[in-house]
Structures are given as structure tokens and as C-alpha cells.
C-alpha distance (Angstrom), angle and dihedral (degrees) to the residues before:
residue distance angle dihedral
M1 . . .
K2 3.81 . .
L3 3.80 116.8 .
Y4 3.81 117.1 -179.0
S5 3.78 129.2 -172.8
W6 3.81 113.1 -165.2
N7 3.80 124.5 -174.1
V8 3.80 97.8 -156.3
N9 3.83 96.8 178.7
G10 3.82 89.3 -146.3
I11 3.82 122.7 8.1
R12 3.81 93.9 -153.3
A13 3.82 90.7 62.1
V14 3.81 90.5 48.5
M15 3.80 90.4 51.5
R16 3.81 93.2 44.3
K17 3.83 90.5 52.4
E18 3.83 88.6 48.5
L19 3.81 93.3 -124.2
F20 3.81 100.6 128.7
H21 3.81 105.1 68.5
P22 3.83 95.1 39.3
F23 3.82 87.7 52.9
L24 3.81 91.4 51.4
E25 3.80 91.8 47.3
S26 3.80 95.7 48.0
E27 3.82 100.1 39.4
Q28 3.83 100.0 30.3
P29 3.81 95.5 -161.5
D30 3.78 118.7 -162.5
I31 3.81 88.9 -145.8
L32 3.81 126.0 19.1
C33 3.81 120.1 -171.2
I34 3.80 115.6 -168.1
Q35 3.80 122.5 -163.1
E36 3.80 133.9 -174.2
T37 3.80 94.0 26.9
K38 3.81 91.2 157.1
A39 3.78 88.1 -153.7
Q40 3.77 138.5 103.2
P41 3.83 118.2 -116.2
E42 3.82 93.4 -101.1
E43 3.83 89.9 55.9
I44 3.80 94.4 55.7
I45 3.80 116.3 92.1
T46 3.80 108.1 -142.1
N47 3.77 104.8 177.6
A48 3.81 97.6 126.7
D49 3.81 109.0 141.0
G50 3.78 114.0 -125.0
Y51 3.81 95.7 17.6
H52 3.78 133.1 102.2
T53 3.79 118.2 -144.7
Y54 3.79 125.1 -137.4
I55 3.80 116.0 179.5
N56 3.78 128.1 -167.9
S57 3.80 109.2 178.1
A58 3.77 132.0 171.7
D59 3.79 115.5 -96.5
K60 3.80 90.8 -129.7
K61 3.80 131.1 35.6
A62 3.81 93.5 -132.4
I63 3.77 124.3 80.5
L64 3.79 116.4 -132.1
V65 3.79 113.0 -142.0
P66 3.81 117.7 -168.8
P67 3.81 117.1 -127.7
F68 3.79 117.5 -101.2
């Protein structure tokens, strides 16, 4: 079983550079976890054949950091 975890640091840039689908085709992971998408669910293109998509995004775009 192949499990990949990819910190994309912005999924739109990955898609624009056409890196996502070639990665899926060459590596064929059984499970692919993507972090730091910096996108809302409606902005993420999930048309990868043979894969199911599960998205858990932040409710807000900002990150709340507690004071020190």
C-alpha cells in the first residue's frame, strides 16, 4: 500500500504548473493526503479518476494565534 502526504503550499499553484495529475499517474498512491492547500473546498479540483475526495478545511481563511 502506498500512502503519500504532500505539503503543497498552495494547491492552485500545483494545478497551474500541471504537477498534480502527472504525480498521480506516475506514483499511483493508494492514499494521498494533501496539506496546506490554501484553498476553500469549492476551489479544489477533484476530478482524479479512481479516487474519492474527503476535504476538511478551516472555516476561516485566517489563522488565529494565541498571545504569548
